[in-house]
C-alpha positions as CSV (number, residue, x, y, z in Angstrom):
1,M,0.0,0.0,0.0
2,N,1.6,3.3,-1.1
3,Q,1.6,6.4,1.1
4,A,-1.3,8.1,-0.9
5,I,-3.6,5.2,-0.4
6,R,-2.7,4.9,3.3
7,N,-3.4,8.6,3.9
8,T,-6.7,8.3,2.1
9,W,-7.7,5.3,4.1
10,I,-6.8,7.1,7.4
11,A,-8.8,10.1,6.3
12,V,-11.8,8.0,5.5
13,M,-11.6,6.2,8.8
14,V,-11.3,9.5,10.7
15,L,-14.4,10.9,8.9
16,F,-16.3,7.6,9.7
17,V,-15.4,7.8,13.4
18,L,-16.4,11.5,13.5
19,C,-19.7,10.8,11.8
20,L,-20.4,7.9,14.2
21,G,-19.5,9.9,17.2
22,A,-21.6,12.9,16.1
23,L,-24.6,10.6,15.5
24,S,-24.2,8.9,18.8
25,Y,-23.9,12.2,20.6
26,V,-27.0,13.6,19.0
27,Q,-29.0,10.4,19.5
28,F,-28.1,9.7,23.1
29,F,-26.2,12.4,24.9
30,A,-27.7,15.6,23.5
31,A,-31.2,14.3,22.7
32,K,-32.8,15.7,25.8
33,D,-31.4,19.2,25.4
34,L,-32.2,19.2,21.7
35,N,-35.8,18.1,22.3
36,A,-36.2,20.8,24.9
37,N,-34.7,23.5,22.7
38,P,-37.4,26.0,21.8
39,L,-35.9,26.4,18.3
40,N,-36.4,22.7,17.6
41,N,-39.6,22.9,15.6
42,R,-39.3,19.3,14.4
43,Q,-39.8,17.9,17.8
44,L,-42.6,20.3,18.5
45,F,-44.4,19.4,15.2
46,R,-43.9,15.7,16.0
47,D,-45.5,16.1,19.4
48,F,-48.6,17.8,17.9
49,D,-49.1,14.7,15.8
50,L,-49.2,12.4,18.9
51,P,-52.2,11.6,21.1
52,R,-51.3,13.6,24.2
53,G,-52.7,12.4,27.5
54,A,-55.7,13.9,29.2
55,I,-55.8,16.0,32.4
56,L,-58.7,14.6,34.5
57,V,-60.9,15.9,37.3
58,D,-63.3,13.3,39.0
59,G,-62.3,11.0,36.2
60,K,-63.5,13.3,33.4
61,P,-61.2,15.2,31.0
62,I,-60.7,18.9,31.4
63,A,-58.0,18.9,28.8
64,E,-57.7,16.3,26.0
65,S,-56.4,15.8,22.5
66,V,-59.0,15.0,19.9
67,P,-58.5,13.9,16.3
68,T,-58.7,16.8,13.7
69,D,-58.5,17.3,10.0
70,G,-56.4,20.4,10.5
71,Q,-52.7,21.1,10.2
72,F,-51.9,18.3,12.7
73,K,-53.5,15.0,13.7
74,Y,-54.7,16.2,17.1
75,Q,-56.1,19.4,18.6
76,R,-55.9,20.2,22.3
77,V,-59.4,20.9,23.7
78,Y,-60.3,22.3,27.1
79,T,-63.6,21.7,29.0
80,D,-64.7,24.5,31.4
81,P,-61.6,26.4,30.3
82,E,-62.1,29.6,32.5
83,L,-62.7,27.4,35.5
84,Y,-59.4,25.5,35.1
85,S,-57.2,27.9,33.0
86,H,-54.8,28.6,35.9
87,L,-54.4,24.9,36.6
88,T,-54.2,23.3,33.1
89,G,-52.6,26.2,31.4
90,F,-52.5,25.7,27.6
91,Y,-50.5,23.7,25.0
92,S,-49.8,25.9,22.1
93,L,-47.7,25.9,19.0
94,A,-47.3,29.7,19.0
95,N,-47.3,30.4,22.7
96,G,-45.6,27.4,24.2
97,S,-47.1,25.5,27.1
98,T,-47.9,26.6,30.7
99,Q,-49.0,25.3,34.1
100,L,-49.7,21.5,34.2
101,E,-49.4,21.3,30.4
102,S,-45.8,22.3,30.9
103,V,-44.7,20.7,34.1
104,M,-46.4,17.4,33.4
105,N,-45.3,17.3,29.8
106,P,-43.1,14.2,30.1
107,E,-46.1,12.2,31.4
108,L,-48.6,13.7,29.0
109,T,-46.4,12.9,26.0
110,G,-45.4,9.4,27.2
111,K,-41.8,10.3,27.8
112,S,-41.5,10.0,31.5
113,Q,-39.3,7.4,33.2
114,D,-42.4,5.4,34.3
115,Q,-43.3,5.0,30.6
116,F,-39.9,3.7,29.4
117,F,-41.0,0.1,29.1
118,D,-44.1,1.1,27.1
119,R,-42.0,3.0,24.7
120,L,-39.6,0.1,24.3
121,V,-42.5,-2.3,23.5
122,N,-43.9,0.2,21.0
123,L,-40.5,0.5,19.4
124,F,-40.6,-3.2,18.4
125,S,-44.4,-3.5,17.8
126,G,-44.5,-0.3,15.7
127,K,-47.4,1.0,17.8
128,E,-47.7,4.7,18.2
129,N,-46.7,6.1,21.6
130,E,-49.5,7.6,23.7
131,G,-49.3,10.0,26.6
132,A,-50.4,9.2,30.1
133,S,-53.4,10.8,31.8
134,V,-52.9,13.0,34.8
135,E,-55.7,13.0,37.4
136,L,-56.0,15.9,39.8
137,T,-57.0,16.0,43.5
138,I,-59.6,18.7,42.6
139,D,-63.3,18.3,43.4
140,H,-65.1,19.6,40.3
141,E,-68.3,20.7,42.2
142,L,-66.3,22.5,44.9
143,Q,-64.0,24.1,42.2
144,K,-67.0,25.5,40.4
145,F,-68.6,26.7,43.6
146,V,-65.6,28.7,44.8
147,Y,-64.9,30.0,41.3
148,D,-68.4,31.5,41.1
149,L,-67.9,33.2,44.5
150,I,-65.2,35.4,42.9
151,P,-67.0,38.4,41.2
152,E,-66.0,39.2,37.6
153,G,-63.7,42.3,37.5
154,T,-62.0,41.4,40.8
155,R,-58.5,40.0,41.4
156,G,-59.2,37.1,43.7
157,S,-58.0,33.6,44.6
158,I,-59.6,30.9,46.8
159,I,-57.9,27.7,47.9
160,V,-59.5,24.7,49.7
161,S,-57.1,22.0,50.9
162,E,-56.9,19.0,53.3
163,P,-54.6,19.7,56.2
164,K,-53.9,16.1,56.9
165,T,-52.9,15.2,53.4
166,G,-52.0,18.4,51.7
167,N,-54.3,17.6,48.8
168,I,-55.8,20.6,47.1
169,L,-59.6,20.3,46.6
170,A,-60.2,23.6,44.9
171,M,-57.9,26.4,43.6
172,A,-59.7,29.1,41.6
173,S,-58.7,32.6,40.5
174,K,-60.0,35.5,38.5
175,P,-59.5,37.1,36.1
176,S,-59.5,34.0,33.9
177,Y,-59.5,33.2,30.2
178,D,-60.4,30.6,27.6
179,T,-57.4,28.4,27.1
180,N,-58.9,27.1,23.8
181,L,-58.2,30.4,22.2
182,L,-54.5,30.0,22.8
183,A,-54.3,26.3,21.8
184,V,-55.3,26.8,18.1
185,H,-52.8,25.4,15.5
186,S,-52.6,28.6,13.5
187,T,-49.7,30.7,14.9
188,N,-51.3,33.9,13.5
189,K,-54.7,33.1,15.0
190,A,-53.0,32.2,18.3
191,A,-51.1,35.5,18.4
192,E,-54.3,37.4,17.6
193,N,-56.2,35.6,20.3
194,M,-53.4,36.3,22.8
195,K,-53.8,40.0,22.1
196,K,-57.5,39.7,22.6
197,V,-57.2,37.9,25.9
198,L,-54.8,40.5,27.3
199,A,-56.9,43.4,26.0
200,E,-60.0,42.1,27.8
201,N,-58.1,41.3,31.0
202,P,-55.4,44.0,31.8
203,N,-54.6,42.4,35.1
204,L,-54.2,38.9,33.7
205,S,-51.0,37.0,32.8
206,P,-51.9,33.7,31.1
207,Y,-48.4,32.5,32.1
208,R,-49.1,32.8,35.9
209,N,-51.4,31.1,38.4
210,P,-52.4,34.0,40.7
211,A,-53.0,31.7,43.7
212,L,-49.4,30.5,43.4
213,F,-47.6,33.4,42.0
214,N,-49.1,36.8,43.0
215,T,-47.5,38.0,46.2
216,M,-49.1,40.7,48.3
217,N,-49.2,42.1,51.9
218,P,-51.2,39.6,54.0
219,G,-52.4,42.2,56.5
220,S,-53.6,40.9,59.9
221,S,-53.8,37.3,58.7
222,F,-50.0,37.3,59.3
223,K,-50.7,37.7,63.1
224,I,-51.1,33.9,63.2
225,L,-47.3,33.8,62.8
226,D,-46.9,36.5,65.4
227,L,-48.8,34.2,67.8
228,V,-46.5,31.3,67.1
229,A,-43.4,33.4,67.7
230,G,-44.9,34.9,70.9
231,L,-46.2,31.6,72.4
232,E,-42.9,29.8,71.6
233,S,-41.0,32.5,73.5
234,G,-42.9,31.5,76.7
235,N,-43.7,35.2,77.4
236,Y,-47.3,35.0,76.2
237,N,-50.5,32.9,76.5
238,A,-54.2,33.5,75.9
239,D,-54.7,35.1,79.3
240,T,-51.6,37.4,79.1
241,V,-52.7,41.0,79.7
242,L,-51.0,43.4,77.2
243,K,-51.0,47.1,76.7
244,N,-53.4,48.1,74.0
245,P,-52.9,51.8,73.3
246,E,-55.1,53.3,70.6
247,K,-51.9,54.8,69.1
248,I,-48.2,54.3,69.4
249,T,-45.1,56.2,68.1
250,D,-42.4,53.7,69.2
251,P,-41.1,51.6,67.5
252,V,-43.3,53.1,64.8
253,K,-46.3,55.4,64.4
254,M,-49.3,53.1,64.3
255,S,-52.9,53.0,65.4
256,N,-55.6,50.3,65.9
257,F,-58.3,49.9,63.3
258,N,-60.7,52.8,63.9
259,E,-63.8,50.8,62.9
260,G,-63.2,48.1,65.5
261,I,-63.7,47.9,69.3
262,C,-60.0,47.8,70.2
263,A,-60.2,51.3,71.6
264,S,-62.6,50.1,74.3
265,R,-59.7,48.5,76.3
266,S,-56.4,50.2,77.0
267,E,-55.2,46.8,78.3
268,A,-56.5,43.5,77.1
269,T,-55.8,39.8,77.1
270,L,-54.2,38.2,74.1
271,E,-57.5,36.4,73.5
272,F,-59.4,39.8,73.1
273,I,-56.5,41.3,71.0
274,V,-56.5,38.4,68.5
275,A,-60.3,38.3,68.2
276,Q,-60.5,42.0,67.5
277,S,-57.3,42.1,65.5
278,C,-55.7,45.0,67.4
279,N,-52.5,46.3,65.9
280,T,-50.5,48.1,68.5
281,P,-50.0,45.1,70.9
282,F,-48.4,43.1,68.1
283,A,-46.1,46.0,67.2
284,L,-45.0,46.2,70.8
285,M,-44.6,42.4,70.9
286,S,-42.3,42.6,67.9
287,K,-40.2,45.2,69.7
288,E,-39.8,42.9,72.7
289,L,-39.0,39.7,70.7
290,G,-36.8,41.2,68.0
291,P,-36.6,39.9,64.4
292,E,-34.9,36.5,64.9
293,P,-38.0,34.6,66.2
294,F,-40.1,36.0,63.3
295,E,-37.5,35.0,60.8
296,N,-37.3,31.5,62.2
297,V,-41.1,31.0,62.3
298,T,-41.7,32.3,58.8
299,E,-39.0,30.1,57.4
300,R,-40.5,27.0,59.1
301,F,-43.9,27.8,57.6
302,G,-42.4,28.1,54.1
303,F,-41.4,31.7,53.5
304,G,-38.4,32.0,51.2
305,Q,-38.6,28.4,50.0
306,Q,-39.2,27.1,46.5
307,L,-42.1,24.7,46.4
308,N,-43.6,22.7,43.5
309,I,-47.1,21.2,43.9
310,P,-46.2,20.2,41.0
311,L,-46.8,23.7,39.7
312,P,-44.1,26.1,40.9
313,V,-45.0,28.4,43.8
314,Q,-43.5,31.9,44.0
315,P,-41.6,32.1,47.3
316,S,-43.2,34.4,49.9
317,V,-41.0,37.1,51.4
318,F,-40.1,38.0,55.0
319,P,-37.1,40.2,54.8
320,P,-34.2,39.5,57.2
321,N,-32.5,42.0,59.5
322,M,-35.4,44.5,59.7
323,T,-35.3,47.6,61.8
324,P,-37.6,47.8,64.8
325,A,-39.9,50.1,62.8
326,E,-39.9,47.8,59.8
327,L,-40.6,44.7,62.0
328,A,-43.5,46.5,63.7
329,H,-45.1,47.0,60.3
330,A,-44.3,43.5,59.3
331,S,-46.0,42.1,62.4
332,I,-49.3,43.3,61.1
333,G,-48.6,42.0,57.6
334,G,-47.2,45.2,56.1
335,S,-43.8,46.6,55.2
336,E,-42.1,44.3,52.7
337,V,-43.8,41.1,53.9
338,M,-45.3,39.5,50.7
339,T,-47.2,36.3,50.5
340,T,-49.1,34.1,48.1
341,A,-52.6,32.7,48.8
342,M,-50.9,29.3,48.8
343,Q,-48.5,30.4,51.5
344,M,-51.3,31.6,53.8
345,N,-53.1,28.3,53.1
346,M,-50.0,26.5,54.3
347,V,-50.0,28.5,57.5
348,A,-53.6,27.5,58.1
349,M,-52.8,23.8,57.3
350,G,-49.8,23.9,59.7
351,I,-51.9,25.1,62.6
352,A,-54.7,22.8,61.8
353,N,-52.5,19.7,61.6
354,D,-50.9,20.0,65.0
355,G,-48.0,22.1,63.7
356,V,-47.0,19.8,60.8
357,I,-47.4,21.2,57.3
358,M,-48.1,18.6,54.7
359,E,-46.8,19.3,51.2
360,P,-49.5,20.8,49.1
361,N,-50.4,18.6,46.1
362,L,-52.5,18.9,43.0
363,V,-51.9,15.5,41.3
364,K,-53.7,12.4,42.5
365,Q,-52.3,9.9,40.1
366,V,-50.8,9.3,36.6
367,M,-52.4,6.5,34.5
368,A,-51.1,4.8,31.3
369,P,-53.4,4.6,28.3
370,D,-54.5,1.1,29.4
371,L,-55.5,2.6,32.8
372,R,-52.6,1.1,34.7
373,V,-51.6,3.4,37.6
374,L,-48.0,4.5,36.8
375,S,-47.7,6.7,40.0
376,S,-49.9,8.0,42.7
377,S,-49.3,10.7,45.3
378,E,-48.7,9.9,48.9
379,P,-48.9,12.5,51.7
380,K,-45.5,14.1,52.4
381,E,-44.4,16.3,55.3
382,F,-43.2,19.7,54.2
383,S,-42.0,20.8,57.7
384,T,-42.7,20.7,61.4
385,A,-43.6,24.4,61.7
386,T,-44.3,24.4,65.4
387,T,-45.3,22.1,68.3
388,K,-48.7,20.6,68.9
389,E,-49.1,22.6,72.1
390,V,-48.5,25.9,70.3
391,A,-50.7,25.0,67.4
392,D,-53.5,24.1,69.8
393,Q,-53.2,27.5,71.6
394,V,-53.2,29.4,68.3
395,T,-56.3,27.4,67.2
396,D,-58.1,28.4,70.4
397,L,-57.2,32.1,69.8
398,M,-58.4,31.8,66.1
399,R,-61.7,30.4,67.4
400,G,-62.3,33.8,69.1
401,S,-62.1,35.6,65.8
402,V,-65.1,33.6,64.6
403,K,-67.1,33.6,67.8
404,S,-66.9,37.3,68.7
405,G,-64.3,39.0,66.5
406,T,-63.5,40.2,63.0
407,A,-64.5,36.8,61.4
408,M,-67.9,36.5,62.9
409,R,-69.5,36.5,59.5
410,A,-67.7,33.2,58.8
411,A,-69.6,31.5,61.6
412,V,-71.7,28.4,60.7
413,P,-74.1,27.2,63.4
414,G,-73.0,23.9,64.8
415,L,-69.5,24.0,63.2
416,D,-66.3,24.7,65.1
417,I,-64.2,27.1,63.0
418,A,-60.8,28.7,63.5
419,A,-60.0,31.7,61.3
420,K,-58.1,34.9,61.0
421,T,-59.0,37.9,58.8
422,G,-56.5,40.4,57.3
423,T,-56.7,43.8,55.7
424,A,-53.6,45.3,54.2
425,D,-53.8,49.0,53.8
426,L,-51.9,49.9,50.6
427,G,-51.6,53.5,51.6
428,L,-53.6,54.7,48.7
429,D,-56.0,57.7,48.9
430,S,-58.6,55.6,47.2
431,G,-58.9,53.2,50.1
432,V,-57.6,50.2,48.2
433,V,-56.6,47.2,50.3
434,N,-55.8,43.5,50.2
435,S,-58.5,41.5,51.9
436,W,-57.8,38.1,53.4
437,I,-59.2,35.3,55.5
438,T,-57.5,32.0,56.2
439,G,-58.7,29.2,58.6
440,F,-59.9,25.7,59.0
441,A,-62.8,23.5,60.2
442,P,-63.8,21.7,62.3
443,A,-61.3,23.3,64.6
444,D,-60.9,20.3,66.9
445,D,-60.4,17.8,64.0
446,P,-59.8,19.8,60.8
447,E,-60.9,18.4,57.4
448,V,-60.4,21.5,55.2
449,A,-58.3,24.6,55.3
450,V,-59.7,27.6,53.4
451,T,-57.9,30.7,52.2
452,I,-59.5,33.7,50.4
453,A,-57.5,36.6,49.1
454,F,-58.6,39.7,47.1
455,E,-55.9,42.0,45.8
456,R,-56.3,45.8,45.4
457,I,-59.9,46.1,46.3
458,D,-61.9,48.6,48.2
459,Y,-62.4,47.8,51.9
460,P,-66.2,47.3,52.0
461,T,-66.2,45.1,49.0
462,G,-63.2,43.0,50.2
463,S,-64.8,42.6,53.6
464,S,-68.0,41.3,52.0
465,L,-66.1,38.7,50.0
466,T,-63.9,37.1,52.7
467,S,-65.7,36.0,55.9
468,P,-69.1,35.6,54.2
469,N,-67.6,33.5,51.4
470,M,-65.7,31.3,53.9
471,K,-69.1,30.6,55.5
472,K,-70.6,29.7,52.2
473,I,-67.7,27.4,51.4
474,L,-67.8,25.6,54.7
475,E,-71.6,25.2,54.4
476,A,-71.1,23.6,51.0
477,V,-68.3,21.3,52.2
478,F,-70.2,20.1,55.3
479,N,-73.7,20.3,53.8
480,Q,-74.9,22.7,56.4
C-alpha cells in the first residue's frame, strides 16, 4: 500500500469515526437538550401529531387531544376552560405551554421514566406512543362553587385543601380566560387571540397562576405567625394582659383599626386582642421579641422556600434584619412582607395539623393509556412548623375571631371554626386594600383549610367577599 492510499484510508476512517461519534452524541447524549430547545420545531411538530394524555378531574377530561383534519392530527381541547385555566394552562404551537401542560409534559407525551417500558414495547411493535393521563385532586363541584364566588372584574383567589394530606380540593382565581383560544394550530390566530385575551383582562397574565404566583401584603392574617413566635417565647399565653394603646409612636407610628372595638380597652388579654385584631400590641410584641423569632417562624412555615405542587409556587418574602420600625409594620402583615394565597393556606394547614405542614399537592395519580396506575401521590411532610401545644393554643385564639371578633360573618351554626382575617392598607388615597381570611374547620379535627385573598380592592367590597364567602364554602363542604 503506497503512502497516498494509506493517507486516504486514514482520512476516510477518521471521517467515519467522527460521523459515528456525532450521530451517537445527537441520538443519546444531546437528545434531551435538543428536544427541549425552543428552536427545535421538528420535535414540537412531532408532538402535535401524537395523542397527548388527558388531564382529569373526577375521572373526566378537562384537557384532552381530539383527532382533527387540520394542520396536525390532534387538537388540544379544554372543557370549562375559564374554571381551570390557571391549573391546566395551555398547550400551544405559537405560545408554548404553561402550568400543568408544561410541568407534566413528560407524562402527557409518554416520555416519563415510568413509561420507558411502554416506549420500548412500542418500538418493536410499531405501535404509536401515547401519553399518560394526569388525574388531579380537585373536586369539580367545589371548584365551580368557589370560582363562582369570585366576582367578575376582581382579582381574587380561593384555595381549599386537606390539612392532613396536603391535597388541594379547589384552587380558583379571577380574572380567567379561555385556554382554547391559545391552543389553536394557526400561529397567526393564536397571536391574535393572545392580544384579545390580554386586552380584555389587563390584570391577567396567562403564564401565571395567581394563587401560586401573586405576592401581596397579608395584613392581619399574618398575626397567626406572630402568635406562634410569641407563644414559643414563653412570654405570652391567651390570658396574658397586654398594653393596647389606641396609638403608638415607638417603635413606629401606628394605630388600631378605627372601625373596630379595640379602643374600648387600653389593656386586654391576648384572646381579646386576637379576636378584635388590634394592631398596637403586636407591634409592641415585635419590639420585645426582635426579628430573629419571626425570621425562624416564617421560614418554618415556608417563606423563602421554593415549592412545587407540582406547579411552581413563588416564594413568599419575610425580609431579614429588619429595623424595629420595619418589624412592627411586618408584624401586622405590612412593610415588605409579601405572601401568596398558597403560603397563607399552608399557614392554616400547619396550625390545623398539630404544627405539621403537609406538602400541598394537585396530582392524585398518573395513568397509562391502558389505565394502569403509573404513579400515585402519597402525603408528604413539608415541615414541622411548630409544636402541637403551640398549634392548639393558636387554634383556640383563632376560634375567638369567629365567635366574637373580626371573622364573625364566617360562623356556621354547629360548626367549630378557627380563622383569621386580614386587611392590608396599601396606603392609597382611594382606600384600596388587600382583603384576606384563612382558617380551617372543624377546629378540633380539621378536614379542610380555606384561604380567600382579594388584591387591590376597596375595603367594604373586600370585607364582604372574605368571611361571608368562607361561611358559604364551609356550608357547602359540610352540607350545612
